[in-house]
C-alpha positions in Angstrom: 46.9 -18.4 36.0 45.1 -20.3 38.8 41.6 -21.7 38.2 40.3 -19.0 40.7 41.9 -16.2 38.7 40.5 -17.7 35.5 37.0 -17.6 37.0 37.5 -14.0 38.1 38.7 -13.0 34.7 35.7 -14.6 33.0 33.3 -13.0 35.5 34.8 -9.5 34.8 34.5 -10.1 31.0 30.9 -11.1 31.3 30.2 -8.1 33.5 31.9 -5.7 31.1 29.8 -7.2 28.2 26.6 -6.9 30.2 27.3 -3.2 31.0 26.8 -2.4 27.4 23.1 -3.2 27.5 20.0 -2.4 29.6 19.0 -5.4 31.8 15.7 -6.0 30.0 14.0 -5.4 26.7 12.5 -1.9 26.8 9.4 -0.9 24.8 9.3 2.9 24.3 5.8 4.3 25.0 3.6 3.7 22.0 6.0 1.3 20.3 5.3 -2.2 19.1 9.1 -2.9 18.9 11.3 -3.1 21.9 14.9 -4.0 22.5 17.8 -3.8 25.0 19.1 -0.3 24.4 22.8 0.2 24.6 24.1 2.0 27.8 23.7 5.7 27.4 20.5 5.5 25.5 17.4 6.8 27.2 13.8 7.4 26.1 13.7 10.0 23.3 11.9 13.3 24.0 10.6 14.2 20.6 10.1 10.8 18.8 9.4 7.2 19.6 12.7 5.5 20.4 15.9 6.2 22.3 18.6 8.8 22.2 21.7 9.9 24.1 21.4 12.8 26.5 23.1 15.1 24.0 20.7 13.8 21.3 23.6 12.8 19.1 22.8 9.1 18.8 19.2 8.4 17.8 17.2 5.2 17.6 13.9 5.7 15.9 11.2 3.0 16.1 8.1 3.0 13.9 5.5 0.7 12.3 5.4 0.1 8.5 2.6 -1.6 6.5 2.7 -5.4 6.9 3.7 -5.9 3.2 6.9 -3.8 3.7 8.7 -6.8 5.3 7.8 -9.1 2.5 8.9 -6.6 -0.1 12.3 -6.4 1.6 12.6 -10.2 1.7 11.7 -10.4 -2.0 14.2 -7.7 -2.9 16.9 -9.4 -0.9 16.4 -12.7 -2.6 16.4 -11.1 -6.0 19.5 -9.1 -5.4 21.5 -10.5 -2.3 24.4 -8.2 -3.2 22.3 -5.1 -2.6 22.6 -1.8 -4.5 24.8 1.2 -4.2 27.4 -0.6 -2.1 24.8 -1.2 0.6 24.3 -4.9 1.2 21.4 -6.1 3.4 22.2 -8.6 6.1 19.9 -11.0 7.8 19.7 -11.3 11.6 17.8 -13.7 13.9 15.8 -11.9 16.6 13.2 -13.1 19.1 10.7 -11.5 16.7 11.8 -13.5 13.7 14.3 -13.1 10.9 15.1 -9.4 10.4 17.1 -7.6 7.7 19.3 -4.6 8.2 21.6 -2.3 6.3 24.6 -0.2 7.3 25.9 2.9 5.4 28.1 5.9 5.9 26.4 9.3 5.3 26.4 12.9 6.1 24.2 14.9 8.5 24.9 18.5 7.7 28.6 18.9 8.1 29.0 15.8 10.2 29.9 12.2 9.2 27.4 9.6 10.5 26.8 5.9 10.4 23.2 4.9 9.6 21.5 1.6 10.3 18.1 0.4 9.2 16.3 -2.8 10.3 12.9 -4.3 9.4 11.3 -7.2 11.1 8.0 -9.1 10.8 5.0 -8.3 12.9 1.5 -9.8 12.9 -0.3 -6.9 11.2 2.6 -4.5 10.6 6.3 -4.5 9.9 8.6 -3.2 12.7 11.2 -0.7 11.6 14.2 0.6 13.5 16.6 3.4 12.3 19.8 4.3 14.1 22.1 7.2 13.5 25.5 7.4 15.1 27.8 10.5 14.7 31.4 9.9 14.0 32.5 11.1 17.5 30.4 8.3 19.1 31.3 5.5 16.7 34.0 4.1 19.0 31.3 3.4 21.6 28.3 2.6 19.4 30.1 0.4 17.0 28.7 -1.7 14.1 28.9 -4.8 16.3 27.2 -3.1 19.2 24.3 -1.9 17.1 24.0 -5.3 15.6 23.7 -6.9 19.0 21.1 -4.3 20.0 19.1 -5.2 16.8 19.4 -8.9 17.7 17.5 -8.3 21.0 14.5 -6.8 19.2 11.1 -8.1 20.3 7.5 -7.4 19.1 4.4 -6.9 21.2 1.1 -7.3 19.3 -0.7 -4.6 21.2 0.3 -1.4 22.9 -1.7 -1.0 26.2 -4.6 1.5 25.8 -3.5 3.5 28.9 0.0 3.9 27.4 -1.5 5.2 24.1 -3.8 7.6 25.8 -1.0 9.0 28.0 0.8 10.1 24.8 -2.1 12.3 23.6 -1.8 16.1 24.3 -5.1 15.9 26.2 -6.8 13.5 28.6 -9.3 11.1 27.2 -11.6 10.1 30.1 -14.4 8.4 28.2 -13.9 5.7 25.6 -17.4 5.3 24.4 -17.3 1.5 24.6 -15.2 1.3 21.5 -13.6 -2.1 21.0 -10.4 -1.1 19.1 -8.2 1.9 20.1 -5.0 2.6 18.2 -2.6 5.5 17.7 -2.4 6.6 14.1 0.2 9.2 14.7 2.0 8.9 18.1 0.9 11.7 20.4 -1.1 13.4 17.6 -4.0 11.2 16.4 -6.0 8.4 18.0 -8.5 6.0 16.3 -11.4 4.5 18.3 -13.5 2.0 16.4 -16.0 -0.8 16.6 -14.7 -2.4 13.3 -11.2 -3.4 12.1 -9.1 -1.9 9.4 -10.7 -4.0 6.7 -14.2 -2.6 7.2 -13.7 0.5 9.3 -16.4 2.6 7.7 -19.1 -0.1 8.1 -19.2 0.5 11.8 -19.0 3.6 14.0 -15.5 5.1 14.6 -13.9 8.2 15.9 -10.7 10.2 15.2 -9.2 12.4 17.9 -6.4 14.9 17.4 -5.0 18.4 17.5 -4.7 20.8 14.6 -1.7 23.1 14.9 -3.7 26.2 13.9 -6.8 28.1 14.8 -9.0 30.8 13.2 -7.6 34.3 13.6 -10.9 35.8 14.6 -14.3 34.5 15.8 -15.8 35.5 12.4 -13.4 33.1 10.7 -14.5 30.0 12.7 -17.3 28.9 10.3 -15.1 29.1 7.2 -12.2 27.4 9.1 -14.5 24.5 10.3 -15.9 23.9 6.8 -12.5 24.0 5.1 -11.1 21.5 7.7 -14.1 19.2 7.2 -13.2 18.8 3.5 -9.9 17.1 4.6 -11.6 14.2 6.4 -10.0 11.1 4.7 -12.0 8.4 2.9 -15.1 10.6 2.3 -16.7 10.9 -1.1 -19.7 12.9 -2.4 -19.8 14.8 0.9 -22.6 17.3 1.6 -22.5 19.6 4.7 -25.9 19.4 6.3 -25.2 21.6 9.3 -22.4 23.9 10.6 -22.8 26.1 13.6 -21.0 27.5 16.6 -21.3 25.7 20.0 -19.6 25.8 23.4 -17.6 22.7 24.4 -16.7 22.6 28.1 -17.0 26.3 28.2 -14.7 26.9 25.2 -15.7 28.2 21.8 -16.2 25.4 19.2 -17.9 24.5 16.0 -20.0 21.5 15.0 -20.2 20.4 11.4 -22.2 17.5 10.0 -21.8 15.8 6.7 -23.7 13.2 4.7 -21.4 11.2 2.4 -20.3 7.8 1.2 -17.2 5.9 2.4 -15.3 2.7 1.8 -15.1 0.4 -1.1 -18.7 -0.6 -0.7 -19.9 3.0 -0.8 -21.4 2.9 2.6 -23.7 5.8 3.3 -22.4 7.6 6.4 -23.1 10.5 8.5 -20.1 12.4 10.0 -19.8 14.9 12.8 -16.8 17.1 13.2 -16.3 19.1 16.4 -13.6 21.7 16.8 -12.7 23.2 20.1 -10.6 26.3 19.6 -7.6 27.4 21.6 -5.3 30.3 21.1 -3.0 28.6 18.6 -4.3 25.1 18.2 -7.7 23.3 17.8 -8.8 20.0 19.3 -10.5 18.1 16.5 -13.0 15.2 17.1 -14.5 13.3 14.2 -17.2 10.7 14.5 -18.4 8.6 11.5 -21.2 6.1 11.5 -23.3 4.2 8.9 -26.4 6.3 8.5 -28.5 3.4 9.7 -26.6 3.4 13.1 -26.4 7.2 13.5 -29.0 7.5 16.2 -27.2 5.1 18.5 -23.7 6.2 17.6 -24.1 10.0 18.1 -24.6 9.8 21.9 -21.4 7.8 22.1 -19.5 10.3 20.0 -20.7 13.2 22.2 -19.7 11.3 25.4 -16.2 10.9 24.1 -16.0 14.5 23.1 -17.2 15.7 26.5 -14.6 13.5 28.2 -11.7 15.2 26.6 -9.9 17.4 29.2 -6.7 19.4 29.1 -3.6 18.1 30.8 -1.9 19.7 33.7 
């Protein structure tokens, strides 16, 4: 073979290899973890990650607590052979040393190949789970998935606009909150002045949607008070006010609670607003140390009034 033909063959080999991947690392909306998805994988419609058009191959991306990565490392060192014929493997990535496993399983009546990878993040552990049905395993091979895993990168922050775009409603007012973070992608949003270590010591808000609504107008008060009892992290709560209101022309309910919250038993005042739809309810919660309530409440109300339907 002439030198020219050798160069052509090498170029064709490189091109064929590159066609297996997207040109750049892609971060699905809302994700801290990005990678070069294999050809044929597009943004997933119902979860954060990628999937094939027929939804057969799935790549799920999620955040786990920061300690999860260290727990995996400790378990790997204690038992490098793994358990149940599943042996974890280490893998160098741009995000750091990752660990992944491969196993054969069943999804209903179908045989599938499952892959799980965990990698270190600054305040979280990145997690990626892949499922490949048997009829796609010749294209999405163990080696191909491993190479996709090896391209994984971490971004410390998800842009605020990207997070807001995932919510089922528009958030047009941010109330000057410093930290904005998705708790459940496309379902719950946290807006806070403090950080996770002392969240309840400063004003914060939770925005989301409840997949239910009271059957009749007479049920709204009972519904609002029952939902108020599910606010996380609240102890010794006492409802001080609960009454119907109109929010942007729609029926709603305002409930206020005095309680204590956090490890230091911070006295807090909480407001819960519900805006009722036909089958769902928009839920807005504002919590503030009682000493800051007078300043915090107007901010809460501004955020509430800035929530608008999409479309």
